[in-house]
Phi, psi and omega in degrees: 000132185286149183288144176297144182294151182280178175312124177221163181243130188238130176276152169280174182300113177045060179290145177292142184290145182292337181291338181292323174298316183295319180292322174302310182295322179297320172301316175301313178299319180297317177299318177303307181299322177297318178298318182295316181292324183294312177304316179297316180295313184293321180296322179295327180282345184292130184291332186216071179288152181292124185296329189267002186237135178297147179286161183305320181297319180296315176307316177294322178297313183294325179289322174302313178299320183295314180300317180293317178299313183297325181291324180299315180218092183303308183299313178295313186298307180296318175298316177293317176294325176291315180297316180299312182297324181294317183281346175257020175246142180301137183308324185283349180255359185294333181293339180265008178291150178295169190301326184283348173264003176276135180309328179302336178257311189282334179294304176302318179299315178290329175296318182296316180299323176296319180297317178296323181298317178300315176310310182297323177292314179285335184290346177293333179255358177277152178295151183296326180294332175277327182281327190300317178300328174290324174296321179294317172301319180293322178293325175293314177301325180293322179293317181291315180292331176292314179299318180297317183292319182294324183267337186239332186265317187292309180302320181294322179297319188281327179283002172277358181301335183289344177279350179276347186085010184303316186287331181292316180294322181292318189285314179304320182295331179262007173071028173249092192288341189254359183276144176233112184258012179302324177299325180291321178296310180300324181297317182280315191279328182296307181296330178291315178298319181292326176290320174296321179299316187292315186291321179291312182299326174301318177293320178299318182288329174304323179289329173298314176299323178294323179294316177299324184276334190287135176269009184239123182293329178295325178292320180302308181300323179294321182294314184293321177296321174299313181295315178297321179297315182295320180301318182293333179292331186292305177291334178296312187284332176288328177294314181299314181198122180306326182284327172295320176297317180294321177295322177292319179297322179293324179293319178301316179294323180292313178298319179298323179300315181289341178263005189297319182294313175301314183293323182292320184293314183292323176298312185294318177305313179294325182293318184294310181299312180302312180304317181291321177295311187290327179264003183047048189295335183297336185281346175233023180247144174224130180296143175289151185288341183236325180212143183224147178281135178200180181249150177284129185273351178202158177294129183230107176054051178079357173271119192284160178302145185068019173291136185262126179197191183250131180268132181207177171251134183275178183304338180271357181082015180269145173289129181225151177244114173265128187212169179234119177300134182058019174071351182231349180280168182303147188301145174223169184223135167239134184259130182287149178291155178298150176163180180265103186267146175214163179261125175270123182265110180255175183293311184259324179208173182247176178206164173249124189240159177238128182288137176222093185067235176273352179246185184227157173231131178291123182252325181219141178250131185258137175294159185303347180294339184281348182297126188092356181242017185299315183293327175296321177296320178302315181293320187294320190254000180064046185275178184282338182150201185235149175222155179269133181231168176061225182294327181294320178294322182292321180289324179294324176300314182297315181294324178292327183294324183263015176075024180258024189296130178280169181296130182295130175240141180296155181295147181281125179250000000 
């Protein structure tokens, strides 16, 4: 009898190359940088720039820094920008300011940020069980404020370039007095700014997910301090020199781009877990008879950890995870290695593990909705049984240590 094939990675039919996405974003960034440099060059050549107004190139550099800073902490960033804009506008013109610069928005926003800051300071000494609900609420707030900023703040911020006189300077320098090229700036810069915002926001949101998942308040404090320190560097460098600020913002964006895949998977992982916890989904959930959604628990043959897909058995009886890269690209399949698989029952969530000698390896992470449905998964996939893991296993060990061992029951098959 031929040996079963080893772990392999199967591509779907003609998947688009990941490099295409990178090249597309590179082209957009190049166009944006070209527009910025053009604006700067034309402004320098302009014979009589307005002394009280920043040049178009400087405006673009400052906008890049603003978008990056807001992406790191959306509620704080939008509130701070709104307050700054409000206090630097003449009183008679404040009624015409956009929504984020109105006190009805930025005052409550900054108050909420202050409350969160107090929670973070006092939370280092609070029990984990008391602090985590507030961390979960903050993670939900960050997702909501990030979506609002991406859809309503960033496009509005970028499209105000026509107020800086950019297109007037460009057109007058080329002796076309009646042309308005503000639409071209908006067409190029709006999608670039939104893409830059999203990749940076994903990394910041991934930090929130790590804070929620971390069982240690000291780790939470370190992560928050690192995020705050990074946020402070953006306006600081922009204040020193707008072009230095733009360069630093560009570095943050590039690094975030290379972390985008990891951040997206971790963000989605945290979102699924939070949704299952907050909605008590396990009480109205039942596993599907053939395939169920779960996360890959470790990197497997170039497929990264926390990849989200459906676990099933193929025609050869092998366990396979079917997934879509970036959730939208053509479907792919990764085949799990042969072995003795069981469901690990944890206190907060479950996993599917593979026995390796006397030890085990976590292969798949199951969202909290599967708690209480472990025996059904054993039956669906024909696994070896169930085992207690994590805190449940530790509690079982403590009970056995003090002679409180319960009656031994065979593993559920």
